C-alpha positions in Angstrom: -38.6 -5.5 25.4 -37.8 -1.7 25.7 -36.0 -2.4 28.9 -33.6 -4.9 27.1 -32.8 -2.6 24.4 -32.2 0.4 26.7 -29.7 -1.7 28.7 -27.7 -2.4 25.6 -27.2 1.4 25.0 -24.2 3.2 26.2 -24.6 6.3 28.5 -24.1 8.8 25.6 -26.7 6.9 23.5 -29.2 6.8 26.4 -28.7 10.5 27.0 -29.3 11.2 23.3 -32.4 9.0 23.4 -34.0 10.6 26.4 -33.2 14.1 24.9 -35.0 13.0 21.9 -38.0 11.6 23.7 -38.2 14.9 25.8 -38.2 17.0 22.7 -40.9 14.9 21.2 -43.1 15.1 24.2 -42.6 18.9 24.6 -44.1 19.4 21.1 -46.7 16.6 20.7 -50.4 16.9 21.5 -51.1 13.5 19.9 -52.5 11.4 22.8 -51.7 7.9 21.1 -47.9 9.0 20.9 -48.0 10.1 24.6 -49.6 7.0 25.7 -47.3 4.8 23.7 -44.3 6.4 25.2 -45.7 6.1 28.8 -46.3 2.5 28.1 -43.0 1.6 26.4 -40.5 3.6 28.5 -40.0 1.8 31.9 -40.7 3.9 35.0 -37.3 4.1 36.3 -36.1 5.8 33.2 -38.6 8.7 33.5 -36.2 10.6 35.9 -34.0 11.1 32.8 -36.8 12.9 30.8 -36.9 16.7 31.0 -38.9 17.8 34.3 -40.9 20.3 32.2 -42.1 17.4 30.0 -43.3 15.5 33.2 -45.3 18.5 34.2 -46.7 19.1 30.8 -47.7 15.5 30.6 -49.4 15.6 34.0 -51.5 18.5 32.6 -52.3 16.9 29.4 -53.4 13.5 31.0 -55.4 15.4 33.8 -57.3 17.5 31.0 -58.0 14.3 29.1 -59.2 12.7 32.3 -61.6 15.7 32.7 -63.1 15.5 29.4 -63.5 11.6 29.6 -60.7 10.5 27.3 
């Protein structure tokens, strides 16, 4: 479903969406929000998300795995 919607957006709208997702993920520690976005956003689009966000998410998810979440 998300893939179909993303394909309908023009380049500027996609860029704006990825910037919004990047900003959200820079600030949130809410695991359900993170998990939902990881599930909803197809893998091929993650290259459009800020690299710092990717590193931050890696650390958040590794930390959760360590504590058993």
